[in-house]
A tleap script that builds the chain and sets N, CA, C and O, in Angstrom:
source leaprc.protein.ff14SB
mol = sequence {
  NSER PRO TYR VAL LEU SER GLY TYR ARG ILE
  HIE TYR ASN VAL LYS LEU ALA LEU ARG SER
  MET PHE GLU ALA HIE ASN GLU THR SER ASN
  ILE TRP THR GLU PHE ALA PRO ALA LEU VAL
  LEU LEU ALA VAL VAL VAL PHE PHE ASN ILE
  ASP SER ASP HIE PHE TRP VAL ARG SER GLN
  ASP THR PHE THR LYS SER VAL LEU PHE ILE
  CYS MET PRO LEU ILE VAL ALA ARG PRO ILE
  VAL SER GLY PHE ALA HIE THR LEU THR CYS
  ILE ASP LYS LYS SER SER LYS MET TRP TRP
  ARG LEU ASP PHE PHE SER ILE VAL VAL ALA
  ALA ALA ALA GLY SER ILE ILE TRP ALA ARG
  CCYS
}
set mol.1.N position { -1.339 -122.191 -17.056 }
set mol.1.CA position { -2.407 -122.286 -15.934 }
set mol.1.C position { -2.176 -121.086 -14.679 }
set mol.1.O position { -1.280 -121.401 -13.895 }
set mol.2.N position { -2.741 -119.993 -14.441 }
set mol.2.CA position { -2.209 -119.326 -13.252 }
set mol.2.C position { -2.774 -120.443 -12.106 }
set mol.2.O position { -2.253 -120.591 -11.001 }
set mol.3.N position { -3.560 -120.947 -12.440 }
set mol.3.CA position { -4.560 -122.316 -11.233 }
set mol.3.C position { -3.920 -123.281 -10.910 }
set mol.3.O position { -3.993 -123.718 -9.761 }
set mol.4.N position { -3.139 -123.840 -11.850 }
set mol.4.CA position { -1.896 -124.852 -11.451 }
set mol.4.C position { -0.775 -124.462 -10.813 }
set mol.4.O position { 0.147 -123.918 -11.422 }
set mol.5.N position { -0.742 -124.737 -9.338 }
set mol.5.CA position { 0.138 -124.467 -8.738 }
set mol.5.C position { 1.214 -125.306 -8.659 }
set mol.5.O position { 2.320 -124.766 -8.679 }
set mol.6.N position { 1.156 -126.530 -8.571 }
set mol.6.CA position { 2.341 -127.529 -8.017 }
set mol.6.C position { 1.770 -128.990 -8.851 }
set mol.6.O position { 0.576 -129.128 -9.118 }
set mol.7.N position { 2.912 -130.130 -9.239 }
set mol.7.CA position { 2.588 -131.251 -9.498 }
set mol.7.C position { 3.702 -131.458 -11.035 }
set mol.7.O position { 4.277 -132.459 -11.462 }
set mol.8.N position { 3.661 -130.238 -11.474 }
set mol.8.CA position { 4.563 -130.055 -12.780 }
set mol.8.C position { 6.096 -130.663 -12.724 }
set mol.8.O position { 6.939 -130.061 -12.059 }
set mol.9.N position { 6.307 -131.405 -13.163 }
set mol.9.CA position { 8.072 -131.763 -12.884 }
set mol.9.C position { 8.878 -131.157 -14.363 }
set mol.9.O position { 8.726 -131.763 -15.424 }
set mol.10.N position { 9.601 -130.098 -14.288 }
set mol.10.CA position { 10.469 -129.608 -15.468 }
set mol.10.C position { 11.796 -129.282 -15.488 }
set mol.10.O position { 12.621 -128.792 -14.717 }
set mol.11.N position { 11.758 -129.642 -16.444 }
set mol.11.CA position { 13.491 -130.014 -16.242 }
set mol.11.C position { 14.509 -130.938 -15.347 }
set mol.11.O position { 15.633 -130.819 -14.860 }
set mol.12.N position { 13.729 -131.681 -15.393 }
set mol.12.CA position { 14.676 -132.783 -14.736 }
set mol.12.C position { 15.938 -133.544 -15.318 }
set mol.12.O position { 15.916 -133.705 -16.538 }
set mol.13.N position { 17.006 -134.023 -14.650 }
set mol.13.CA position { 17.162 -134.694 -15.425 }
set mol.13.C position { 17.130 -136.236 -15.192 }
set mol.13.O position { 16.575 -136.598 -14.154 }
set mol.14.N position { 17.775 -137.428 -16.214 }
set mol.14.CA position { 17.263 -138.670 -16.027 }
set mol.14.C position { 17.438 -138.741 -14.571 }
set mol.14.O position { 16.681 -137.906 -14.076 }
set mol.15.N position { 17.894 -139.172 -13.945 }
set mol.15.CA position { 17.903 -139.411 -12.247 }
set mol.15.C position { 16.784 -139.006 -11.273 }
set mol.15.O position { 16.280 -139.654 -10.356 }
set mol.16.N position { 16.534 -137.787 -11.706 }
set mol.16.CA position { 15.662 -137.094 -10.991 }
set mol.16.C position { 14.537 -137.767 -11.449 }
set mol.16.O position { 13.784 -138.434 -10.740 }
set mol.17.N position { 14.416 -137.548 -12.863 }
set mol.17.CA position { 13.004 -138.564 -13.587 }
set mol.17.C position { 12.553 -139.536 -13.014 }
set mol.17.O position { 11.428 -139.627 -12.521 }
set mol.18.N position { 13.682 -140.616 -13.039 }
set mol.18.CA position { 13.669 -141.891 -12.758 }
set mol.18.C position { 12.783 -142.113 -10.687 }
set mol.18.O position { 11.797 -142.634 -10.165 }
set mol.19.N position { 13.771 -141.460 -10.365 }
set mol.19.CA position { 13.170 -141.212 -8.909 }
set mol.19.C position { 11.716 -139.973 -8.423 }
set mol.19.O position { 11.247 -139.577 -7.356 }
set mol.20.N position { 11.414 -139.707 -9.988 }
set mol.20.CA position { 10.068 -138.822 -9.441 }
set mol.20.C position { 8.919 -140.304 -9.766 }
set mol.20.O position { 7.767 -140.157 -9.357 }
set mol.21.N position { 9.180 -141.316 -10.299 }
set mol.21.CA position { 8.470 -142.245 -10.309 }
set mol.21.C position { 7.741 -142.714 -8.921 }
set mol.21.O position { 6.725 -143.394 -8.781 }
set mol.22.N position { 8.435 -142.236 -8.132 }
set mol.22.CA position { 8.069 -143.008 -6.357 }
set mol.22.C position { 7.343 -141.554 -5.898 }
set mol.22.O position { 7.009 -141.526 -4.714 }
set mol.23.N position { 7.041 -140.262 -6.745 }
set mol.23.CA position { 6.545 -139.247 -6.140 }
set mol.23.C position { 4.964 -138.778 -6.756 }
set mol.23.O position { 4.556 -138.917 -7.909 }
set mol.24.N position { 4.252 -138.188 -5.582 }
set mol.24.CA position { 3.066 -137.493 -6.759 }
set mol.24.C position { 2.909 -136.277 -7.379 }
set mol.24.O position { 2.749 -135.197 -6.812 }
set mol.25.N position { 2.961 -136.498 -8.632 }
set mol.25.CA position { 2.516 -135.559 -9.917 }
set mol.25.C position { 1.793 -136.005 -10.550 }
set mol.25.O position { 1.127 -137.029 -10.394 }
set mol.26.N position { 1.847 -134.957 -11.724 }
set mol.26.CA position { 0.420 -135.231 -12.554 }
set mol.26.C position { 0.557 -136.651 -13.287 }
set mol.26.O position { -0.481 -137.313 -13.292 }
set mol.27.N position { 1.647 -137.205 -13.892 }
set mol.27.CA position { 2.151 -138.399 -14.241 }
set mol.27.C position { 2.034 -139.492 -13.240 }
set mol.27.O position { 2.470 -140.570 -13.643 }
set mol.28.N position { 1.694 -139.481 -12.392 }
set mol.28.CA position { 2.043 -140.480 -11.100 }
set mol.28.C position { 1.344 -141.775 -12.055 }
set mol.28.O position { 1.967 -142.514 -12.817 }
set mol.29.N position { -0.175 -141.800 -11.755 }
set mol.29.CA position { -1.096 -142.493 -12.297 }
set mol.29.C position { -1.017 -142.969 -13.981 }
set mol.29.O position { -1.498 -143.972 -14.509 }
set mol.30.N position { -0.477 -142.209 -14.394 }
set mol.30.CA position { 0.180 -142.650 -15.991 }
set mol.30.C position { 0.872 -143.443 -15.936 }
set mol.30.O position { 0.637 -144.490 -16.538 }
set mol.31.N position { 1.870 -143.300 -15.285 }
set mol.31.CA position { 3.015 -144.119 -14.943 }
set mol.31.C position { 2.755 -145.292 -14.371 }
set mol.31.O position { 3.329 -146.229 -14.925 }
set mol.32.N position { 2.000 -145.611 -13.331 }
set mol.32.CA position { 1.684 -146.722 -12.907 }
set mol.32.C position { 0.752 -147.695 -13.428 }
set mol.32.O position { 0.720 -148.901 -13.185 }
set mol.33.N position { -0.359 -146.690 -14.531 }
set mol.33.CA position { -1.278 -147.750 -14.634 }
set mol.33.C position { -0.602 -148.173 -16.118 }
set mol.33.O position { -1.251 -148.417 -17.136 }
set mol.34.N position { 0.920 -148.201 -15.980 }
set mol.34.CA position { 1.430 -148.671 -17.475 }
set mol.34.C position { 2.605 -150.173 -16.839 }
set mol.34.O position { 2.705 -151.335 -17.232 }
set mol.35.N position { 3.176 -149.546 -15.943 }
set mol.35.CA position { 4.081 -150.223 -15.279 }
set mol.35.C position { 3.582 -151.449 -14.850 }
set mol.35.O position { 3.874 -152.582 -15.234 }
set mol.36.N position { 2.404 -150.895 -13.591 }
set mol.36.CA position { 1.566 -151.705 -13.106 }
set mol.36.C position { 1.440 -153.052 -14.108 }
set mol.36.O position { 2.165 -154.045 -14.050 }
set mol.37.N position { 0.552 -152.868 -14.854 }
set mol.37.CA position { 0.202 -154.320 -15.656 }
set mol.37.C position { 1.049 -154.891 -16.506 }
set mol.37.O position { 0.723 -155.987 -16.962 }
set mol.38.N position { 2.513 -154.200 -16.977 }
set mol.38.CA position { 3.348 -154.836 -17.454 }
set mol.38.C position { 3.893 -155.976 -16.787 }
set mol.38.O position { 3.979 -157.139 -17.180 }
set mol.39.N position { 4.333 -155.324 -15.458 }
set mol.39.CA position { 4.604 -156.670 -14.617 }
set mol.39.C position { 4.331 -157.413 -14.430 }
set mol.39.O position { 5.127 -158.320 -14.187 }
set mol.40.N position { 2.621 -157.643 -14.396 }
set mol.40.CA position { 1.541 -158.605 -14.170 }
set mol.40.C position { 1.595 -159.373 -15.603 }
set mol.40.O position { 1.373 -160.571 -15.423 }
set mol.41.N position { 1.732 -159.180 -16.432 }
set mol.41.CA position { 1.779 -159.316 -18.077 }
set mol.41.C position { 3.158 -160.128 -18.397 }
set mol.41.O position { 3.115 -161.092 -19.162 }
set mol.42.N position { 4.419 -159.703 -17.777 }
set mol.42.CA position { 5.415 -159.960 -17.441 }
set mol.42.C position { 5.528 -161.601 -16.822 }
set mol.42.O position { 5.951 -162.611 -17.386 }
set mol.43.N position { 5.028 -161.436 -15.580 }
set mol.43.CA position { 4.927 -162.359 -14.836 }
set mol.43.C position { 3.963 -163.630 -16.198 }
set mol.43.O position { 4.626 -164.565 -16.647 }
set mol.44.N position { 3.297 -163.549 -16.405 }
set mol.44.CA position { 2.534 -164.327 -16.939 }
set mol.44.C position { 2.912 -165.171 -18.138 }
set mol.44.O position { 2.428 -166.260 -18.448 }
set mol.45.N position { 4.028 -164.361 -18.871 }
set mol.45.CA position { 4.752 -164.492 -19.882 }
set mol.45.C position { 6.156 -165.295 -19.462 }
set mol.45.O position { 6.774 -165.905 -20.334 }
set mol.46.N position { 6.553 -165.268 -18.301 }
set mol.46.CA position { 7.375 -166.015 -17.550 }
set mol.46.C position { 6.838 -167.271 -17.265 }
set mol.46.O position { 7.341 -168.318 -17.673 }
set mol.47.N position { 5.572 -167.184 -16.401 }
set mol.47.CA position { 5.070 -168.476 -16.483 }
set mol.47.C position { 5.029 -169.644 -17.749 }
set mol.47.O position { 5.534 -170.763 -17.843 }
set mol.48.N position { 4.414 -169.052 -18.414 }
set mol.48.CA position { 4.045 -169.953 -19.845 }
set mol.48.C position { 5.479 -170.567 -20.359 }
set mol.48.O position { 5.699 -171.672 -20.856 }
set mol.49.N position { 6.521 -169.324 -20.036 }
set mol.49.CA position { 7.827 -170.153 -20.865 }
set mol.49.C position { 8.430 -170.735 -19.641 }
set mol.49.O position { 9.600 -170.436 -19.879 }
set mol.50.N position { 8.455 -171.135 -18.903 }
set mol.50.CA position { 8.969 -171.810 -17.709 }
set mol.50.C position { 8.132 -173.180 -17.322 }
set mol.50.O position { 8.741 -174.162 -16.898 }
set mol.51.N position { 6.962 -173.184 -17.462 }
set mol.51.CA position { 6.165 -173.975 -17.478 }
set mol.51.C position { 5.483 -174.891 -18.596 }
set mol.51.O position { 4.268 -175.048 -18.712 }
set mol.52.N position { 6.732 -175.625 -19.613 }
set mol.52.CA position { 6.617 -175.604 -20.552 }
set mol.52.C position { 5.825 -177.111 -20.715 }
set mol.52.O position { 5.589 -177.673 -21.785 }
set mol.53.N position { 5.537 -177.525 -19.564 }
set mol.53.CA position { 4.514 -178.554 -19.062 }
set mol.53.C position { 3.104 -178.224 -19.346 }
set mol.53.O position { 2.242 -179.092 -19.478 }
set mol.54.N position { 2.786 -176.419 -19.477 }
set mol.54.CA position { 1.030 -176.356 -18.906 }
set mol.54.C position { 0.610 -177.090 -20.511 }
set mol.54.O position { 1.349 -177.054 -21.495 }
set mol.55.N position { -0.704 -177.713 -20.456 }
set mol.55.CA position { -1.435 -178.015 -20.963 }
set mol.55.C position { -1.704 -177.363 -22.160 }
set mol.55.O position { -2.028 -177.976 -23.177 }
set mol.56.N position { -1.539 -175.611 -22.070 }
set mol.56.CA position { -1.835 -174.981 -23.205 }
set mol.56.C position { -0.634 -174.766 -24.305 }
set mol.56.O position { -0.518 -174.730 -25.530 }
set mol.57.N position { 0.275 -174.632 -23.019 }
set mol.57.CA position { 1.901 -174.593 -24.036 }
set mol.57.C position { 1.885 -175.608 -24.841 }
set mol.57.O position { 2.050 -175.482 -26.055 }
set mol.58.N position { 1.661 -176.861 -24.181 }
set mol.58.CA position { 2.244 -178.515 -24.880 }
set mol.58.C position { 1.353 -178.764 -25.681 }
set mol.58.O position { 1.498 -179.860 -26.222 }
set mol.59.N position { -0.318 -177.683 -26.269 }
set mol.59.CA position { -1.112 -178.173 -27.382 }
set mol.59.C position { -0.558 -177.763 -28.622 }
set mol.59.O position { -0.984 -178.286 -29.652 }
set mol.60.N position { 0.439 -176.796 -28.673 }
set mol.60.CA position { 0.609 -176.046 -29.553 }
set mol.60.C position { 1.633 -176.429 -30.129 }
set mol.60.O position { 2.483 -177.144 -29.597 }
set mol.61.N position { 1.697 -175.840 -31.725 }
set mol.61.CA position { 3.001 -176.940 -32.100 }
set mol.61.C position { 4.102 -175.772 -32.472 }
set mol.61.O position { 3.831 -174.589 -32.265 }
set mol.62.N position { 5.359 -176.181 -33.033 }
set mol.62.CA position { 6.314 -175.857 -33.093 }
set mol.62.C position { 6.221 -174.186 -33.627 }
set mol.62.O position { 6.782 -173.357 -32.911 }
set mol.63.N position { 5.544 -173.731 -34.827 }
set mol.63.CA position { 5.449 -172.824 -35.568 }
set mol.63.C position { 4.821 -171.945 -34.234 }
set mol.63.O position { 5.511 -171.056 -33.735 }
set mol.64.N position { 3.651 -172.218 -33.772 }
set mol.64.CA position { 2.546 -171.186 -33.113 }
set mol.64.C position { 4.147 -171.079 -31.599 }
set mol.64.O position { 4.684 -169.988 -31.408 }
set mol.65.N position { 4.507 -172.084 -30.950 }
set mol.65.CA position { 5.251 -171.369 -30.078 }
set mol.65.C position { 6.359 -170.346 -30.351 }
set mol.65.O position { 6.719 -169.467 -29.568 }
set mol.66.N position { 6.955 -170.641 -31.848 }
set mol.66.CA position { 7.706 -169.790 -32.439 }
set mol.66.C position { 7.206 -167.898 -32.357 }
set mol.66.O position { 7.804 -166.857 -32.087 }
set mol.67.N position { 6.180 -168.171 -32.653 }
set mol.67.CA position { 5.143 -166.942 -32.992 }
set mol.67.C position { 5.375 -166.696 -31.473 }
set mol.67.O position { 6.299 -165.954 -31.141 }
set mol.68.N position { 4.802 -167.118 -30.795 }
set mol.68.CA position { 4.227 -166.264 -29.251 }
set mol.68.C position { 5.859 -165.982 -28.933 }
set mol.68.O position { 6.003 -164.884 -28.396 }
set mol.69.N position { 6.877 -166.572 -29.099 }
set mol.69.CA position { 7.879 -166.358 -28.445 }
set mol.69.C position { 8.792 -165.267 -29.243 }
set mol.69.O position { 9.995 -165.213 -28.990 }
set mol.70.N position { 8.090 -164.227 -30.403 }
set mol.70.CA position { 8.733 -163.875 -30.644 }
set mol.70.C position { 7.730 -162.466 -30.517 }
set mol.70.O position { 8.229 -161.341 -30.475 }
set mol.71.N position { 6.289 -162.701 -30.464 }
set mol.71.CA position { 5.096 -161.681 -30.197 }
set mol.71.C position { 5.059 -161.134 -29.009 }
set mol.71.O position { 4.884 -159.917 -28.935 }
set mol.72.N position { 5.234 -162.006 -27.704 }
set mol.72.CA position { 5.018 -161.949 -26.618 }
set mol.72.C position { 5.807 -160.536 -25.834 }
set mol.72.O position { 5.270 -159.599 -25.244 }
set mol.73.N position { 7.217 -160.796 -26.081 }
set mol.73.CA position { 8.375 -159.674 -25.983 }
set mol.73.C position { 7.647 -158.513 -26.507 }
set mol.73.O position { 7.756 -157.569 -25.725 }
set mol.74.N position { 7.102 -158.297 -27.309 }
set mol.74.CA position { 6.870 -157.128 -28.436 }
set mol.74.C position { 5.581 -156.319 -27.029 }
set mol.74.O position { 5.665 -155.391 -26.225 }
set mol.75.N position { 4.690 -157.171 -27.344 }
set mol.75.CA position { 3.530 -156.872 -26.558 }
set mol.75.C position { 3.966 -156.428 -25.154 }
set mol.75.O position { 3.564 -155.335 -24.754 }
set mol.76.N position { 4.684 -157.115 -24.442 }
set mol.76.CA position { 5.229 -156.822 -23.156 }
set mol.76.C position { 5.726 -155.530 -23.119 }
set mol.76.O position { 5.206 -154.824 -22.256 }
set mol.77.N position { 6.877 -154.837 -24.040 }
set mol.77.CA position { 7.187 -153.718 -24.144 }
set mol.77.C position { 6.510 -152.763 -24.359 }
set mol.77.O position { 7.038 -151.683 -24.098 }
set mol.78.N position { 5.588 -152.753 -24.718 }
set mol.78.CA position { 4.386 -151.999 -25.058 }
set mol.78.C position { 4.142 -150.882 -23.966 }
set mol.78.O position { 4.381 -149.687 -24.138 }
set mol.79.N position { 3.539 -151.552 -22.616 }
set mol.79.CA position { 3.482 -150.828 -21.436 }
set mol.79.C position { 4.897 -150.372 -20.851 }
set mol.79.O position { 4.994 -149.440 -20.052 }
set mol.80.N position { 6.189 -151.250 -21.406 }
set mol.80.CA position { 6.975 -150.672 -20.687 }
set mol.80.C position { 7.683 -149.232 -21.066 }
set mol.80.O position { 8.120 -148.413 -20.257 }
set mol.81.N position { 7.683 -149.121 -22.674 }
set mol.81.CA position { 8.004 -148.192 -23.566 }
set mol.81.C position { 7.015 -146.666 -22.683 }
set mol.81.O position { 7.541 -145.634 -22.268 }
set mol.82.N position { 5.924 -146.928 -22.643 }
set mol.82.CA position { 4.951 -146.259 -22.343 }
set mol.82.C position { 5.087 -145.689 -21.277 }
set mol.82.O position { 4.727 -144.512 -21.282 }
set mol.83.N position { 5.560 -146.170 -20.153 }
set mol.83.CA position { 5.911 -146.088 -18.721 }
set mol.83.C position { 6.946 -145.049 -18.945 }
set mol.83.O position { 6.794 -143.829 -18.895 }
set mol.84.N position { 7.991 -145.706 -19.190 }
set mol.84.CA position { 9.488 -144.440 -19.283 }
set mol.84.C position { 8.937 -143.496 -20.460 }
set mol.84.O position { 9.824 -142.643 -20.493 }
set mol.85.N position { 8.315 -143.258 -21.118 }
set mol.85.CA position { 8.062 -142.031 -21.473 }
set mol.85.C position { 7.290 -141.192 -20.703 }
set mol.85.O position { 7.758 -140.081 -20.452 }
set mol.86.N position { 6.033 -141.535 -20.207 }
set mol.86.CA position { 5.654 -140.808 -19.501 }
set mol.86.C position { 6.170 -140.201 -18.040 }
set mol.86.O position { 5.598 -139.309 -17.414 }
set mol.87.N position { 7.340 -140.869 -17.659 }
set mol.87.CA position { 8.861 -141.024 -16.910 }
set mol.87.C position { 9.177 -139.978 -17.206 }
set mol.87.O position { 8.830 -138.967 -16.595 }
set mol.88.N position { 9.924 -139.998 -18.234 }
set mol.88.CA position { 10.873 -139.326 -19.011 }
set mol.88.C position { 10.970 -138.063 -19.824 }
set mol.88.O position { 11.893 -137.293 -20.089 }
set mol.89.N position { 9.695 -138.121 -20.124 }
set mol.89.CA position { 9.449 -136.514 -20.994 }
set mol.89.C position { 9.648 -135.318 -20.287 }
set mol.89.O position { 9.819 -134.201 -20.774 }
set mol.90.N position { 9.605 -135.721 -18.770 }
set mol.90.CA position { 9.963 -134.304 -18.353 }
set mol.90.C position { 11.555 -133.504 -18.578 }
set mol.90.O position { 11.733 -132.296 -18.415 }
set mol.91.N position { 12.564 -134.447 -18.964 }
set mol.91.CA position { 14.003 -134.323 -19.276 }
set mol.91.C position { 14.134 -133.006 -19.973 }
set mol.91.O position { 14.512 -131.974 -19.419 }
set mol.92.N position { 13.803 -133.116 -21.196 }
set mol.92.CA position { 14.173 -131.912 -22.186 }
set mol.92.C position { 12.807 -131.995 -23.542 }
set mol.92.O position { 11.686 -132.494 -23.441 }
set mol.93.N position { 13.279 -131.485 -24.424 }
set mol.93.CA position { 11.912 -131.210 -25.489 }
set mol.93.C position { 12.376 -132.389 -26.557 }
set mol.93.O position { 11.467 -133.001 -27.118 }
set mol.94.N position { 13.764 -132.740 -26.869 }
set mol.94.CA position { 14.266 -133.698 -27.258 }
set mol.94.C position { 13.787 -134.631 -26.959 }
set mol.94.O position { 12.995 -135.170 -27.732 }
set mol.95.N position { 14.033 -135.093 -25.924 }
set mol.95.CA position { 14.109 -136.758 -25.064 }
set mol.95.C position { 12.720 -137.033 -25.470 }
set mol.95.O position { 12.341 -137.921 -26.234 }
set mol.96.N position { 11.563 -135.587 -24.463 }
set mol.96.CA position { 10.271 -136.089 -24.767 }
set mol.96.C position { 9.675 -136.403 -26.316 }
set mol.96.O position { 8.865 -137.310 -26.506 }
set mol.97.N position { 10.207 -135.491 -27.454 }
set mol.97.CA position { 9.714 -136.288 -28.152 }
set mol.97.C position { 10.099 -137.391 -28.984 }
set mol.97.O position { 9.445 -137.965 -29.855 }
set mol.98.N position { 11.492 -137.633 -28.498 }
set mol.98.CA position { 11.861 -139.007 -28.991 }
set mol.98.C position { 11.015 -140.552 -28.147 }
set mol.98.O position { 10.812 -141.696 -28.556 }
set mol.99.N position { 10.775 -140.005 -27.127 }
set mol.99.CA position { 9.979 -141.185 -26.057 }
set mol.99.C position { 8.545 -141.112 -26.223 }
set mol.99.O position { 7.869 -142.030 -25.758 }
set mol.100.N position { 7.911 -140.018 -26.902 }
set mol.100.CA position { 6.745 -140.440 -26.950 }
set mol.100.C position { 6.547 -140.955 -28.765 }
set mol.100.O position { 5.531 -141.531 -29.156 }
set mol.101.N position { 7.651 -140.627 -29.624 }
set mol.101.CA position { 8.021 -141.675 -31.051 }
set mol.101.C position { 7.925 -143.311 -30.160 }
set mol.101.O position { 7.003 -144.116 -30.289 }
set mol.102.N position { 8.807 -143.432 -29.519 }
set mol.102.CA position { 8.768 -144.710 -29.296 }
set mol.102.C position { 7.400 -145.420 -28.669 }
set mol.102.O position { 7.047 -146.571 -28.930 }
set mol.103.N position { 6.839 -144.679 -27.962 }
set mol.103.CA position { 5.631 -145.129 -27.380 }
set mol.103.C position { 4.892 -145.269 -28.254 }
set mol.103.O position { 4.295 -146.331 -28.079 }
set mol.104.N position { 4.361 -144.449 -29.737 }
set mol.104.CA position { 3.588 -144.529 -30.796 }
set mol.104.C position { 3.929 -145.942 -31.451 }
set mol.104.O position { 3.146 -146.816 -31.822 }
set mol.105.N position { 5.506 -145.912 -31.490 }
set mol.105.CA position { 5.849 -146.976 -32.448 }
set mol.105.C position { 5.670 -148.516 -31.839 }
set mol.105.O position { 5.517 -149.513 -32.545 }
set mol.106.N position { 5.727 -148.505 -30.157 }
set mol.106.CA position { 5.387 -149.483 -29.533 }
set mol.106.C position { 3.868 -150.093 -29.513 }
set mol.106.O position { 3.460 -151.244 -29.362 }
set mol.107.N position { 3.281 -148.995 -29.702 }
set mol.107.CA position { 1.995 -149.284 -29.674 }
set mol.107.C position { 1.787 -149.881 -30.913 }
set mol.107.O position { 1.340 -151.026 -30.839 }
set mol.108.N position { 1.995 -149.408 -32.115 }
set mol.108.CA position { 1.913 -150.022 -33.498 }
set mol.108.C position { 2.301 -151.138 -34.049 }
set mol.108.O position { 1.804 -151.635 -35.060 }
set mol.109.N position { 3.714 -151.822 -33.044 }
set mol.109.CA position { 4.401 -153.289 -33.044 }
set mol.109.C position { 3.186 -154.235 -32.026 }
set mol.109.O position { 2.621 -155.310 -32.227 }
set mol.110.N position { 3.124 -153.080 -30.695 }
set mol.110.CA position { 1.881 -154.765 -30.079 }
set mol.110.C position { 0.938 -154.756 -30.785 }
set mol.110.O position { 0.491 -155.862 -31.089 }
set mol.111.N position { 0.412 -153.815 -31.204 }
set mol.111.CA position { -1.496 -154.055 -31.942 }
set mol.111.C position { -0.159 -155.385 -33.389 }
set mol.111.O position { -0.326 -156.598 -33.509 }
set mol.112.N position { 0.411 -154.954 -33.788 }
set mol.112.CA position { 0.628 -155.700 -34.962 }
set mol.112.C position { 0.589 -157.257 -34.666 }
set mol.112.O position { -0.089 -158.146 -35.181 }
set mol.113.N position { 1.839 -157.295 -33.354 }
set mol.113.CA position { 1.909 -158.539 -32.763 }
set mol.113.C position { 0.550 -159.324 -32.112 }
set mol.113.O position { 0.424 -160.546 -32.184 }
set mol.114.N position { -0.237 -158.622 -31.603 }
set mol.114.CA position { -0.876 -159.273 -30.562 }
set mol.114.C position { -2.206 -159.358 -32.102 }
set mol.114.O position { -3.361 -159.556 -31.726 }
set mol.115.N position { -2.030 -159.236 -33.424 }
set mol.115.CA position { -2.798 -159.169 -34.592 }
set mol.115.C position { -2.638 -160.428 -35.109 }
set mol.115.O position { -3.613 -161.023 -35.567 }
set mol.116.N position { -1.107 -161.114 -35.097 }
set mol.116.CA position { -0.374 -162.173 -35.723 }
set mol.116.C position { -0.891 -163.364 -34.563 }
set mol.116.O position { -1.373 -164.473 -34.791 }
set mol.117.N position { -0.624 -162.749 -33.338 }
set mol.117.CA position { -1.255 -164.080 -32.475 }
set mol.117.C position { -2.541 -164.234 -32.456 }
set mol.117.O position { -2.956 -165.393 -32.476 }
set mol.118.N position { -3.427 -163.214 -32.418 }
set mol.118.CA position { -4.871 -164.014 -32.972 }
set mol.118.C position { -4.679 -164.498 -33.889 }
set mol.118.O position { -4.811 -165.709 -33.711 }
set mol.119.N position { -4.287 -164.164 -35.365 }
set mol.119.CA position { -4.796 -164.399 -36.430 }
set mol.119.C position { -3.814 -166.539 -36.430 }
set mol.119.O position { -4.071 -167.469 -37.194 }
set mol.120.N position { -2.766 -166.493 -35.234 }
set mol.120.CA position { -2.245 -168.109 -35.704 }
set mol.120.C position { -2.871 -168.808 -34.472 }
set mol.120.O position { -2.735 -170.026 -34.587 }
set mol.121.N position { -3.357 -168.538 -33.605 }
set mol.121.CA position { -3.504 -168.861 -32.134 }
set mol.121.C position { -4.863 -168.995 -32.208 }
set mol.121.O position { -5.512 -169.277 -31.201 }
savepdb mol mol.pdb
quit
């Protein structure tokens, strides 16, 4: 568009793309609305795994704990993969396609993992 004069990252290498996470551009909010909640979710998962005496964890049977142990990392991975998709899509067309496919796959896997947790817990 002739009216868009700046803000797009084109033909970056991996180093520049990763550095661009801390710059203002058209993907900045998309990147950080994925990474920030991922950090919070990761902290919650770590807390529940470290604090095994927590009342909720203590009340679950071994199978449920196993389901959570397998499914929670898959759910945490979803926003991380999406954040990297938004970050690294500017490298080239091939990597862009790969990252968006991984992003879609992570959404499907996280939805399945969440459904399993919901059905079991």
